[in-house]
C-alpha positions as CSV (number, residue, x, y, z in Angstrom):
1,M,106.7,72.7,107.1
2,P,107.4,76.0,105.2
3,K,104.7,78.7,105.4
4,A,102.6,78.9,102.2
5,K,102.8,82.2,100.3
6,T,99.7,84.3,100.3
7,A,98.9,87.5,98.5
8,Q,99.9,89.4,101.6
9,N,103.4,88.2,101.8
10,V,104.7,88.8,98.3
11,R,108.2,90.1,98.9
12,N,110.2,89.9,95.7
13,T,109.2,93.0,93.8
14,E,110.9,95.7,91.7
15,N,109.8,99.3,91.0
16,R,110.3,100.1,87.4
17,E,109.2,102.4,84.7
18,I,107.9,100.4,81.7
19,P,106.5,101.7,78.4
20,L,102.7,101.7,78.3
21,N,102.7,99.7,75.1
22,K,104.5,96.8,76.9
23,L,101.6,96.3,79.3
24,V,98.8,93.9,78.2
25,E,95.7,92.6,79.9
26,W,96.1,89.6,82.1
27,P,93.8,86.9,80.6
28,N,92.5,85.9,84.0
29,N,91.6,89.4,85.2
30,P,88.5,88.9,87.4
31,R,86.9,92.2,86.3
32,K,85.0,91.4,83.1
33,T,82.6,94.4,83.1
34,R,83.4,98.0,83.2
35,N,81.2,101.1,83.5
36,P,81.8,103.3,80.5
37,E,81.1,106.4,82.5
38,D,83.7,105.4,85.1
39,Q,86.2,104.7,82.3
40,A,85.6,108.1,80.7
41,Q,86.0,109.8,84.1
42,F,89.2,107.8,84.7
43,Q,90.6,108.9,81.3
44,V,90.0,112.6,82.1
45,N,91.5,112.1,85.6
46,L,94.6,110.6,84.1
47,R,94.9,113.5,81.7
48,T,94.5,116.1,84.4
49,Q,96.2,114.4,87.4
50,G,98.6,112.0,85.7
51,Q,99.4,108.6,87.0
52,I,99.1,108.5,90.7
53,V,98.9,104.8,91.5
54,E,101.5,102.3,90.0
55,F,100.5,99.3,88.0
56,V,101.1,95.9,89.5
57,V,102.5,93.6,86.8
58,I,104.1,90.3,86.1
59,P,106.4,89.4,83.2
60,V,104.8,87.5,80.3
61,P,106.9,84.4,80.0
62,G,109.1,84.5,76.9
63,K,108.0,88.0,75.8
64,D,109.1,91.5,76.4
65,L,105.6,92.3,77.8
66,F,104.0,92.5,81.2
67,Y,100.5,91.3,82.3
68,T,98.6,93.9,84.3
69,I,97.4,92.3,87.5
70,D,96.3,95.6,89.1
71,G,95.5,98.6,87.0
72,E,93.7,97.3,83.9
73,S,91.1,100.1,83.9
74,R,94.0,102.6,84.2
75,R,95.8,100.9,81.3
76,L,92.7,101.0,79.1
77,S,92.1,104.7,80.0
78,M,95.8,105.5,79.3
79,N,95.5,103.8,75.9
80,A,92.3,105.7,75.2
81,N,94.3,108.9,75.9
82,V,96.9,107.7,73.4
83,D,94.2,107.1,70.8
84,D,92.8,110.6,71.4
85,G,96.3,112.1,71.0
86,F,96.9,113.2,74.6
87,S,99.7,110.7,75.3
88,E,102.3,108.6,73.6
89,A,102.0,104.8,73.4
90,D,105.7,104.3,74.5
91,M,105.5,106.7,77.5
92,N,106.9,105.2,80.6
93,V,104.5,104.3,83.4
94,K,105.2,103.5,87.1
95,C,105.0,99.7,87.8
96,L,105.6,97.4,90.7
97,V,106.8,94.1,89.1
98,L,106.0,91.0,91.1
99,L,109.0,88.7,90.7
100,D,107.9,85.8,93.0
101,D,106.6,82.7,91.3
102,L,103.0,83.2,92.3
103,S,100.1,80.8,91.9
104,E,97.1,81.6,89.8
105,A,95.1,81.8,93.1
106,Q,97.6,84.3,94.6
107,L,97.4,86.5,91.5
108,L,93.6,86.3,91.5
109,G,93.7,87.3,95.2
110,I,95.9,90.4,94.4
111,A,93.6,91.4,91.4
112,L,90.4,90.8,93.3
113,A,91.6,92.8,96.3
114,S,92.5,95.7,94.1
115,N,89.1,95.6,92.4
116,T,86.9,95.2,95.4
117,L,88.7,97.7,97.6
118,R,88.4,100.5,95.0
119,H,85.1,100.1,93.3
120,N,82.6,97.3,93.7
121,M,82.9,94.7,91.0
122,N,79.9,93.2,89.3
123,P,78.7,90.5,91.7
124,I,78.9,87.8,89.1
125,D,82.6,88.7,88.4
126,E,83.3,88.6,92.1
127,M,81.6,85.2,92.5
128,N,83.6,83.8,89.6
129,A,86.8,85.1,90.9
130,Y,86.2,83.6,94.4
131,R,85.2,80.3,92.7
132,D,88.3,80.4,90.5
133,M,90.5,81.0,93.6
134,A,89.0,78.0,95.3
135,R,89.4,75.9,92.2
136,S,93.0,76.9,92.0
137,G,93.5,75.4,95.5
138,M,92.9,78.3,97.8
139,K,90.8,77.4,100.9
140,S,87.7,79.4,101.8
141,R,89.4,80.5,105.1
142,T,92.4,81.9,103.2
143,I,90.1,83.8,100.7
144,A,88.0,85.1,103.7
145,D,91.2,86.2,105.5
146,I,92.5,88.1,102.5
147,F,89.3,90.1,102.1
148,G,88.2,90.5,105.7
149,L,85.1,88.3,105.1
150,S,83.7,85.4,107.0
151,I,84.1,81.9,105.6
152,R,80.3,81.8,105.3
153,Q,80.3,85.0,103.2
154,V,82.9,83.5,100.8
155,E,81.1,80.2,100.5
156,Q,77.8,81.9,100.0
157,R,79.3,84.0,97.2
158,I,80.8,81.0,95.6
159,S,77.6,79.0,95.8
160,L,75.8,81.8,93.9
161,G,77.4,80.3,90.8
162,D,75.1,77.4,91.1
163,L,72.0,79.7,90.9
164,V,72.9,81.6,87.7
165,P,73.7,80.2,84.3
């Protein structure tokens, strides 16, 4: 039986420079809330330091665009810098393009790992993302392994959804 792909064993990637205006938000991005102060700080940091971390993207089927799987806050801050006249909309940005045919659960795993390892997500966003990963077919054990959690922690976070409207 072939080994199932997980977020850790994505192998088919390509480093590319892509115009900023070709990157769009992935509709299933698990981070739904952002701190305006963090975004403003990110915007200033990008102006002063430039892009340090590449975006992780996937091609949008049938379009000359790419969904941002990792880096949406950076993308928003870069676009704010464009709006403020500090950058150009068509400037090239560093991207890692995921070329494997990844499941929704695998993409959520990549996006969630990126969000939780850098800055704590809103607990409701995190709970929804774990629940969405489970609904997409990922087992609690796999989710726990990806994020270094116990199965109990994952299942407790998922069950929080039953407590809040």
